[in-house]
C-alpha positions as CSV (number, residue, x, y, z in Angstrom):
1,M,8.6,7.2,-23.1
2,S,11.5,8.0,-20.8
3,L,10.6,8.4,-17.3
4,A,13.1,9.0,-14.4
5,I,12.5,6.2,-11.9
6,N,12.8,7.2,-8.2
7,P,11.1,6.9,-4.7
8,E,8.4,9.2,-5.6
9,T,7.8,7.5,-9.1
10,K,4.1,6.2,-9.2
11,V,3.7,2.4,-9.9
12,G,1.1,3.0,-12.6
13,A,3.3,5.8,-14.7
14,L,6.2,3.3,-14.2
15,L,4.5,0.3,-15.8
16,E,2.9,2.6,-18.4
17,A,6.4,3.9,-19.4
18,Y,8.5,0.4,-18.9
19,P,5.6,-2.4,-19.2
20,Q,8.5,-4.9,-19.4
21,L,9.3,-4.1,-15.8
22,E,6.1,-5.6,-14.5
23,Q,8.1,-8.9,-14.2
24,T,11.1,-7.4,-12.5
25,L,8.6,-5.8,-9.7
26,I,7.4,-9.5,-9.4
27,E,10.8,-10.8,-9.0
28,C,11.6,-8.0,-6.3
29,A,8.5,-9.3,-4.2
30,P,5.9,-11.7,-4.8
31,A,3.3,-9.2,-3.5
32,F,3.6,-7.1,-6.7
33,A,2.1,-10.0,-8.5
34,K,-1.2,-8.4,-7.4
35,L,-0.7,-5.7,-9.6
36,K,-2.0,-8.2,-12.6
37,N,-5.4,-7.4,-11.3
38,P,-7.0,-4.9,-13.6
39,I,-8.6,-3.1,-10.5
40,L,-5.3,-2.8,-8.5
41,R,-3.5,-1.7,-11.9
42,R,-6.1,1.1,-12.4
43,T,-6.6,2.5,-8.9
44,V,-3.6,1.7,-6.3
45,A,-0.9,1.6,-9.0
46,R,-1.9,5.1,-10.3
47,V,-1.4,6.5,-6.5
48,A,1.0,4.3,-5.2
49,T,4.7,5.7,-5.4
50,L,7.7,3.4,-5.4
51,E,8.6,4.1,-1.6
52,Q,5.2,2.9,-0.9
53,A,5.5,-0.2,-3.0
54,A,8.6,-1.1,-1.3
55,R,7.1,-1.0,2.1
56,I,4.2,-3.3,0.6
57,G,6.8,-5.6,-1.0
58,G,8.9,-5.8,2.2
59,I,12.0,-4.6,0.2
60,G,14.1,-1.6,0.7
61,V,13.4,1.3,-1.6
62,R,17.0,1.7,-2.6
63,E,17.0,-1.7,-4.0
64,L,13.8,-1.6,-5.6
65,V,14.7,1.6,-7.3
66,R,18.3,0.2,-8.0
67,R,16.7,-3.0,-9.7
68,L,13.9,-1.0,-11.6
69,R,16.5,1.6,-13.0
70,A,19.1,-1.2,-14.0
71,A,16.4,-3.1,-15.9
72,A,15.1,-0.1,-17.4
73,G,18.9,0.8,-18.3
74,Q,19.0,3.9,-16.3
75,G,22.2,4.7,-14.2
76,A,22.6,4.6,-10.6
77,L,20.7,7.0,-8.5
78,E,22.7,8.7,-5.5
79,E,20.4,9.0,-2.9
80,V,16.9,7.5,-2.8
81,G,15.9,7.8,0.9
82,P,16.0,5.1,3.8
83,D,16.3,1.6,3.0
84,E,14.2,0.3,5.8
85,S,10.5,-0.1,6.2
86,V,9.4,1.2,9.4
87,P,7.6,-1.1,11.6
88,E,4.4,0.0,13.1
89,G,5.2,-1.3,16.8
90,P,2.7,-2.3,19.3
91,A,-0.9,-1.4,18.6
92,P,-1.8,2.1,20.1
93,D,-4.6,1.9,23.1
94,W,-7.3,3.0,20.7
95,V,-7.2,-0.1,18.6
96,V,-9.8,-2.2,21.0
97,P,-11.4,-5.2,19.2
98,D,-14.5,-4.9,20.7
99,R,-14.7,-1.3,19.2
100,I,-14.6,-2.5,15.6
101,R,-17.7,-1.6,14.0
102,V,-17.2,-3.0,10.4
103,R,-14.7,-5.3,8.8
104,F,-13.7,-5.5,5.3
105,D,-11.5,-8.3,3.3
106,A,-9.7,-6.2,1.0
107,D,-8.8,-9.1,-1.4
108,A,-12.4,-10.5,-1.7
109,M,-13.4,-7.1,-2.6
110,L,-10.5,-7.0,-5.2
111,A,-11.2,-10.1,-6.8
112,G,-15.4,-9.2,-6.9
113,G,-13.8,-6.1,-8.9
114,E,-14.1,-3.5,-6.3
115,H,-11.7,-1.2,-4.9
116,P,-12.3,-0.8,-1.0
117,I,-11.4,2.7,-0.5
118,G,-15.1,3.8,-1.1
119,R,-16.9,1.5,1.3
120,V,-14.0,1.9,3.9
121,R,-14.5,5.8,3.2
122,R,-18.3,5.7,3.7
123,S,-17.8,3.5,6.8
124,V,-15.3,5.6,8.5
125,N,-17.5,8.6,8.1
126,A,-20.2,6.9,9.7
127,L,-18.6,5.9,12.7
128,E,-19.2,7.0,16.2
129,P,-16.6,8.1,18.5
130,G,-14.3,5.4,19.4
131,E,-15.6,2.9,16.7
132,I,-13.2,1.4,14.3
133,V,-13.2,-0.1,10.8
134,E,-10.8,-3.1,10.2
135,L,-9.4,-3.9,6.6
136,V,-7.7,-7.1,6.2
137,S,-5.1,-7.9,3.4
138,S,-2.5,-9.9,2.1
139,F,-0.6,-6.8,1.4
140,R,0.1,-3.6,3.6
141,P,-2.4,-1.2,1.6
142,E,0.2,2.1,1.9
143,P,-1.8,4.3,-0.4
144,L,-5.0,3.8,1.9
145,I,-3.3,4.3,5.2
146,E,-1.6,7.5,3.6
147,T,-5.2,8.8,2.4
148,F,-6.8,8.2,5.9
149,R,-3.9,9.7,7.7
150,R,-3.9,12.9,5.4
151,A,-7.8,13.2,6.2
152,G,-7.1,13.4,10.0
153,C,-7.7,9.9,11.1
154,L,-5.8,7.5,13.1
155,V,-4.3,4.6,11.3
156,Y,-2.6,1.5,12.8
157,C,-1.4,-1.4,10.5
158,S,0.4,-4.7,11.4
159,E,1.0,-8.0,10.2
160,V,-1.2,-10.3,12.0
161,A,0.1,-13.6,10.2
162,P,2.6,-14.1,7.4
163,G,1.1,-12.1,4.3
164,R,-2.2,-10.9,6.4
165,H,-2.2,-7.4,7.3
166,A,-5.0,-5.6,9.7
167,T,-5.6,-1.8,9.1
168,Y,-7.6,-0.1,11.8
169,I,-9.0,3.1,11.3
170,T,-10.7,5.4,13.4
171,R,-11.7,9.3,13.4
172,R,-10.1,11.4,15.9
173,G,-11.6,12.8,19.0
């Protein structure tokens, strides 16, 4: 199967077309080892793009795409977008610890066979004005962040310790 590898390529489609690239992904960033989890493989990998995966893995998207294309025997891609992951910056004013209504541990949920998005979505929908849902994970949950931003929520994510990310979600207004 031939699949063009670029920043918009879904991780799941990439691994379906080129299963041997799983090891290349893991070599690019150890965070990609989580793709061995069948829940992540069936859910997150299906919707996450290589651009999102690069941010999760802390690697430039150009470097990630270049290495994957080389491993798949594809030539260089001229322009693949920015190579820098944009940091979130300081927490916005609405991120107030006293307003956190519910906390989730994404790693524990995934280890138990559950993808967090369903429970997080239900909790966000039940929030009162100003309340927050916190999701802690060992990776930056780019697809989840994008899903809630597209739904009109306010979302902030930061690395709170090496390899520990806290994502805060609240409804607007």
